[in-house]
PAKOLSE-652368 format. One record per atom (N, C-alpha, C): residue in one letter; atom name; x, y, z. Coordinates in steps of 0.001 Angstrom, whole numbers. Layout:
BEGIN
aa;at;u;v;w
a;CA;X;Y;Z
...
***
This chain:
BEGIN
aa;at;u;v;w
m;N;-562;13212;20316
m;CA;-1776;12654;20835
m;C;-2190;11473;19961
r;N;-2488;10347;20570
r;CA;-2893;9149;19834
r;C;-4377;9182;19553
r;N;-4737;8692;18398
r;CA;-6137;8580;18056
r;C;-6769;7456;18866
s;N;-8037;7495;18963
s;CA;-8756;6450;19679
s;C;-8429;5091;19084
f;N;-8092;4136;19925
f;CA;-7767;2795;19477
f;C;-8955;2173;18757
l;N;-10150;2362;19292
l;CA;-11333;1793;18661
l;C;-11605;2422;17306
a;N;-11380;3704;17172
a;CA;-11572;4364;15878
a;C;-10593;3805;14858
g;N;-9378;3539;15296
g;CA;-8383;2970;14396
g;C;-8761;1577;13929
l;N;-9307;766;14840
l;CA;-9697;-584;14465
l;C;-10912;-601;13557
a;N;-11684;471;13578
a;CA;-12867;528;12721
a;C;-12488;589;11249
a;N;-11289;1029;10960
a;CA;-10837;1128;9566
a;C;-10147;-168;9178
l;N;-10682;-875;8197
l;CA;-10113;-2143;7771
l;C;-8647;-2036;7372
p;N;-8239;-980;6635
p;CA;-6825;-934;6255
p;C;-5893;-959;7456
l;N;-6256;-273;8518
l;CA;-5435;-299;9719
l;C;-5547;-1661;10376
a;N;-6753;-2177;10422
a;CA;-6982;-3456;11084
a;C;-6273;-4594;10371
r;N;-5971;-4434;9088
r;CA;-5330;-5521;8356
r;C;-4010;-5913;8995
h;N;-3325;-4949;9576
h;CA;-2055;-5262;10224
h;C;-2237;-5680;11673
a;N;-3386;-5426;12231
a;CA;-3605;-5705;13645
a;C;-4064;-7129;13889
l;N;-4813;-7679;12957
l;CA;-5436;-8971;13168
l;C;-4769;-10012;12291
v;N;-3888;-10776;12867
v;CA;-3173;-11797;12115
v;C;-3674;-13147;12565
r;N;-4054;-13951;11627
r;CA;-4499;-15292;11984
r;C;-3343;-16028;12646
p;N;-3610;-16743;13734
p;CA;-2534;-17466;14422
p;C;-1763;-18398;13497
a;N;-2435;-19063;12568
a;CA;-1726;-19982;11671
a;C;-703;-19235;10834
l;N;-1061;-18054;10328
l;CA;-128;-17275;9523
l;C;1054;-16830;10366
a;N;786;-16399;11584
a;CA;1858;-15930;12458
a;C;2874;-17039;12715
q;N;2406;-18280;12726
q;CA;3306;-19396;12992
q;C;4020;-19883;11740
t;N;3400;-19697;10566
t;CA;3990;-20253;9361
t;C;4865;-19280;8602
g;N;4760;-17983;8876
g;CA;5614;-17022;8193
g;C;5001;-16509;6913
p;N;5838;-16174;5923
p;CA;5366;-15500;4709
p;C;4297;-16301;3970
q;N;3325;-15582;3465
q;CA;2272;-16214;2686
q;C;2690;-16276;1227
a;N;1964;-17084;476
a;CA;2224;-17160;-959
a;C;1883;-15823;-1591
k;N;2557;-15525;-2681
k;CA;2276;-14270;-3386
k;C;872;-14300;-3974
l;N;257;-13134;-4000
l;CA;-1050;-12959;-4616
l;C;-864;-12807;-6125
p;N;-1949;-12949;-6897
p;CA;-1838;-12720;-8344
p;C;-1270;-11329;-8631
q;N;-415;-11260;-9650
q;CA;248;-10002;-10001
q;C;-334;-9411;-11275
e;N;-271;-8073;-11355
e;CA;-712;-7335;-12531
e;C;288;-6221;-12802
p;N;316;-5722;-14037
p;CA;1213;-4606;-14345
p;C;693;-3292;-13771
l;N;1616;-2416;-13444
l;CA;1317;-1073;-12957
l;C;2462;-185;-13419
a;N;2155;1041;-13783
a;CA;3199;2001;-14169
a;C;2960;3306;-13425
i;N;4045;3973;-13104
i;CA;3972;5317;-12528
i;C;4655;6253;-13522
v;N;3927;7287;-13915
v;CA;4446;8278;-14859
v;C;4716;9561;-14082
t;N;5980;9975;-14068
t;CA;6375;11163;-13317
t;C;6051;12426;-14110
r;N;6176;13568;-13450
r;CA;5826;14866;-14051
r;C;6604;15165;-15324
d;N;7800;14566;-15477
d;CA;8592;14804;-16688
d;C;8307;13762;-17779
g;N;7328;12868;-17530
g;CA;6936;11878;-18525
g;C;7666;10547;-18439
t;N;8592;10419;-17480
t;CA;9304;9156;-17318
t;C;8337;8103;-16781
r;N;8393;6923;-17387
r;CA;7490;5825;-17032
r;C;8270;4748;-16288
h;N;7767;4344;-15116
h;CA;8393;3301;-14300
h;C;7420;2126;-14197
e;N;7864;943;-14634
e;CA;7019;-251;-14693
e;C;7222;-1135;-13460
f;N;6125;-1693;-12965
f;CA;6134;-2602;-11815
f;C;5217;-3783;-12090
r;N;5427;-4872;-11346
r;CA;4486;-5988;-11247
r;C;4032;-5966;-9795
v;N;2735;-5777;-9576
v;CA;2236;-5647;-8218
v;C;1252;-6761;-7887
e;N;1343;-7247;-6665
e;CA;349;-8181;-6164
e;C;-923;-7388;-5882
m;N;-2069;-7989;-6176
m;CA;-3351;-7317;-6006
m;C;-4030;-7805;-4726
a;N;-4122;-6927;-3726
a;CA;-4830;-7221;-2475
a;C;-6249;-6680;-2631
l;N;-7183;-7577;-2951
l;CA;-8539;-7169;-3288
l;C;-9564;-7529;-2220
t;N;-9343;-8627;-1514
t;CA;-10314;-9073;-519
t;C;-9899;-8582;873
p;N;-10848;-8504;1793
p;CA;-10483;-8099;3159
p;C;-9392;-8976;3775
d;N;-9434;-10287;3541
d;CA;-8391;-11164;4089
d;C;-7024;-10834;3502
q;N;-6962;-10609;2195
q;CA;-5693;-10259;1554
q;C;-5190;-8912;2058
q;N;-6089;-7965;2220
q;CA;-5721;-6629;2680
q;C;-5289;-6647;4140
m;N;-5875;-7530;4925
m;CA;-5517;-7621;6336
m;C;-4060;-8076;6491
v;N;-3616;-8984;5634
v;CA;-2269;-9545;5747
v;C;-1245;-8699;4995
g;N;-1575;-8267;3777
g;CA;-664;-7419;3015
g;C;719;-8020;2874
l;N;1748;-7237;3185
l;CA;3141;-7685;3067
l;C;3744;-8105;4406
m;N;2880;-8450;5367
m;CA;3391;-8914;6662
m;C;4328;-10103;6467
f;N;5352;-10145;7283
f;CA;6299;-11259;7371
f;C;7179;-11424;6131
r;N;7039;-10562;5134
r;CA;7884;-10675;3941
r;C;9248;-10079;4259
p;N;10325;-10804;3996
p;CA;11654;-10291;4337
p;C;12125;-9165;3420
s;N;11548;-9073;2219
s;CA;11960;-8022;1294
s;C;10898;-7846;211
v;N;11018;-6743;-507
v;CA;10183;-6462;-1671
v;C;11146;-6100;-2797
a;N;11001;-6751;-3944
a;CA;11896;-6492;-5079
a;C;11716;-5057;-5577
p;N;12756;-4476;-6186
p;CA;12689;-3084;-6639
p;C;11594;-2797;-7666
d;N;11173;-3812;-8420
d;CA;10141;-3605;-9447
d;C;8822;-4297;-9094
e;N;8635;-4585;-7811
e;CA;7414;-5227;-7342
e;C;6800;-4427;-6209
g;N;5600;-4814;-5819
g;CA;4904;-4169;-4719
g;C;3556;-4813;-4520
m;N;2690;-4130;-3759
m;CA;1338;-4614;-3526
m;C;386;-3441;-3623
l;N;-697;-3644;-4392
l;CA;-1718;-2621;-4564
l;C;-2966;-3043;-3805
f;N;-3387;-2192;-2875
f;CA;-4601;-2414;-2096
f;C;-5714;-1611;-2760
d;N;-6665;-2306;-3374
d;CA;-7790;-1644;-4038
d;C;-8946;-1580;-3052
w;N;-9301;-367;-2626
w;CA;-10384;-185;-1653
w;C;-11754;-179;-2323
g;N;-11800;-258;-3646
g;CA;-13065;-317;-4362
g;C;-13646;1047;-4669
t;N;-13833;1845;-3649
t;CA;-14301;3219;-3808
t;C;-13434;4108;-2928
p;N;-13358;5391;-3239
p;CA;-12512;6275;-2428
p;C;-12939;6317;-962
r;N;-11942;6224;-76
r;CA;-12156;6304;1366
r;C;-10822;6608;2042
e;N;-10911;7000;3285
e;CA;-9694;7219;4069
e;C;-8948;5893;4185
s;N;-7646;5943;4090
s;CA;-6814;4756;4253
s;C;-5839;5031;5381
s;N;-5770;4101;6319
s;CA;-4838;4218;7428
s;C;-4167;2858;7611
m;N;-2858;2846;7490
m;CA;-2084;1608;7556
m;C;-1142;1683;8764
w;N;-625;540;9155
w;CA;474;510;10103
w;C;1370;-654;9763
m;N;2500;-769;10449
m;CA;3546;-1711;10062
m;C;3677;-2905;11006
r;N;2682;-3129;11850
r;CA;2751;-4262;12771
r;C;2970;-5547;11966
n;N;3923;-6336;12366
n;CA;4283;-7608;11720
n;C;4818;-7439;10303
t;N;5152;-6232;9913
t;CA;5782;-5990;8617
t;C;7264;-5773;8906
i;N;8093;-6689;8405
i;CA;9488;-6722;8841
i;C;10446;-5957;7938
t;N;9939;-5428;6837
t;CA;10782;-4630;5954
t;C;10170;-3246;5776
s;N;11003;-2252;5674
s;CA;10521;-887;5473
s;C;9892;-754;4085
l;N;8880;94;3988
l;CA;8152;286;2737
l;C;7973;1763;2434
d;N;7719;2073;1164
d;CA;7176;3362;758
d;C;5697;3103;481
m;N;4817;3962;997
m;CA;3378;3826;764
m;C;2902;5014;-55
l;N;2252;4703;-1170
l;CA;1689;5735;-2035
l;C;173;5641;-1944
f;N;-454;6731;-1568
f;CA;-1905;6798;-1458
f;C;-2403;7442;-2747
i;N;-3323;6752;-3451
i;CA;-3661;7109;-4828
i;C;-5140;7481;-4950
n;N;-5385;8645;-5536
n;CA;-6754;9114;-5781
n;C;-7446;8242;-6824
a;N;-8770;8395;-6930
a;CA;-9565;7610;-7879
a;C;-9145;7857;-9325
d;N;-8601;9025;-9627
d;CA;-8172;9316;-11002
d;C;-6749;8832;-11292
g;N;-6115;8164;-10320
g;CA;-4772;7622;-10506
g;C;-3643;8554;-10112
t;N;-3956;9758;-9649
t;CA;-2880;10657;-9213
t;C;-2477;10322;-7776
i;N;-1201;10492;-7496
i;CA;-697;10221;-6151
i;C;-1097;11370;-5236
r;N;-1781;11045;-4154
r;CA;-2243;12032;-3182
r;C;-1185;12285;-2108
r;N;-551;11205;-1649
r;CA;426;11321;-554
r;C;1432;10192;-674
i;N;2673;10467;-247
i;CA;3720;9449;-201
i;C;4291;9416;1216
a;N;4269;8236;1819
a;CA;4918;8023;3115
a;C;6164;7185;2830
e;N;7324;7786;2990
e;CA;8573;7117;2639
e;C;9214;6430;3834
r;N;9848;5304;3533
r;CA;10661;4562;4505
r;C;9934;4351;5837
t;N;8781;3709;5762
t;CA;8016;3425;6969
t;C;8825;2518;7896
v;N;8519;2582;9178
v;CA;9302;1887;10199
v;C;8726;488;10456
p;N;9531;-555;10221
p;CA;9053;-1917;10483
p;C;8542;-2064;11915
y;N;7482;-2850;12065
y;CA;6858;-3192;13345
y;C;6167;-2022;14043
s;N;6181;-838;13463
s;CA;5587;329;14121
s;C;4067;230;14159
l;N;3497;720;15254
l;CA;2040;781;15402
l;C;1508;2171;15068
a;N;2392;3086;14687
a;CA;1966;4448;14352
a;C;1140;4427;13070
p;N;-40;5055;13070
p;CA;-857;5087;11860
p;C;-186;5899;10753
i;N;-344;5409;9538
i;CA;136;6104;8347
i;C;-1113;6376;7521
d;N;-1553;7631;7495
d;CA;-2847;7995;6934
d;C;-2740;8586;5539
s;N;-3809;8407;4773
s;CA;-3881;8952;3419
s;C;-4136;10457;3411
r;N;-4688;10969;4486
r;CA;-5037;12393;4608
r;C;-6064;12812;3561
g;N;-7050;11977;3404
g;CA;-8143;12229;2471
g;C;-8541;10931;1801
p;N;-9688;10933;1120
p;CA;-10157;9699;488
p;C;-9283;9298;-701
v;N;-8964;8006;-769
v;CA;-8166;7451;-1859
v;C;-8813;6171;-2366
r;N;-8565;5845;-3620
r;CA;-9084;4604;-4202
r;C;-8191;3421;-3829
a;N;-6870;3679;-3698
a;CA;-5939;2578;-3481
a;C;-4709;3042;-2727
t;N;-4002;2056;-2176
t;CA;-2718;2292;-1532
t;C;-1717;1328;-2173
l;N;-564;1850;-2555
l;CA;485;1050;-3176
l;C;1675;981;-2228
e;N;2102;-249;-1922
e;CA;3292;-447;-1099
e;C;4436;-903;-2002
l;N;5557;-189;-1897
l;CA;6762;-485;-2665
l;C;7939;-622;-1702
a;N;9042;-1143;-2190
a;CA;10253;-1244;-1370
a;C;10669;148;-893
a;N;11127;228;333
a;CA;11578;1505;900
a;C;12658;2114;20
g;N;12542;3416;-201
g;CA;13512;4134;-1003
g;C;13143;4252;-2470
t;N;12079;3552;-2899
t;CA;11676;3590;-4307
t;C;11247;4996;-4719
a;N;10453;5658;-3882
a;CA;9976;7011;-4228
a;C;11152;7962;-4431
e;N;12121;7903;-3541
e;CA;13297;8776;-3672
e;C;14133;8388;-4897
r;N;14381;7105;-5074
r;CA;15215;6618;-6182
r;C;14645;7009;-7542
l;N;13305;6971;-7661
l;CA;12670;7270;-8945
l;C;12184;8714;-9051
g;N;12333;9478;-7976
g;CA;11889;10864;-7995
g;C;10373;11011;-8033
l;N;9667;10096;-7378
l;CA;8201;10148;-7367
l;C;7720;11287;-6486
r;N;6633;11935;-6913
r;CA;6077;13064;-6155
r;C;4555;13028;-6171
v;N;3977;13728;-5227
v;CA;2536;13922;-5209
v;C;2136;14531;-6550
g;N;1062;14014;-7135
g;CA;589;14496;-8429
g;C;1025;13619;-9589
d;N;2074;12795;-9398
d;CA;2456;11863;-10455
d;C;1294;10903;-10690
r;N;1258;10279;-11859
r;CA;121;9463;-12266
r;C;439;7969;-12224
v;N;-474;7209;-11617
v;CA;-370;5750;-11585
v;C;-1298;5189;-12651
e;N;-749;4334;-13502
e;CA;-1549;3688;-14542
e;C;-1712;2218;-14178
q;N;-2965;1812;-14013
q;CA;-3322;442;-13679
q;C;-4805;297;-13983
r;N;-5277;-889;-14272
r;CA;-6649;-1074;-14732
r;C;-7712;-497;-13792
i;N;-7452;-452;-12485
i;CA;-8479;53;-11565
i;C;-8673;1568;-11706
f;N;-7713;2249;-12341
f;CA;-7815;3688;-12530
f;C;-8262;4053;-13952
a;N;-8639;3034;-14739
a;CA;-9057;3284;-16120
a;C;-10295;4173;-16135
p;N;-10356;5114;-17077
p;CA;-11534;5978;-17159
p;C;-12796;5171;-17462
a;N;-13924;5604;-16913
a;CA;-15197;4921;-17159
a;C;-15566;5057;-18639
r;N;-16172;4023;-19181
r;CA;-16565;4059;-20603
r;C;-18054;4079;-20733
***
């Protein structure tokens, strides 16, 4: 059963893939966003380092990794929602498969959606409120043995002082 189309559009994360500016659709890949370091620490203490583009504004979040032909093994994009909320993404106009990690406010991984289907309109939900969503190259979660509960280290998850 499909969710209400209007309910889906009400969520900005889902809408980011639905609403593409005509100019972007005609010009192809956008320039990379500013990058920051991010690490994922697995349950056995292994640390995996990445450089991630930061999607912070609604416009950046709407476009995400659309039209990108690939994502490097040590790169990705972090969508910072600012405060915990439901996150629902889809793959419209995203031409490469991705792994999506939905991350709680404390930096723990809540859910992993592996090998998402390019161009799919099927919603990919966080299944609960999350602070951020991390998109990585498809197969990264399996290759690195990432699991729910592993910890993401990045400045947005820093403890309050």
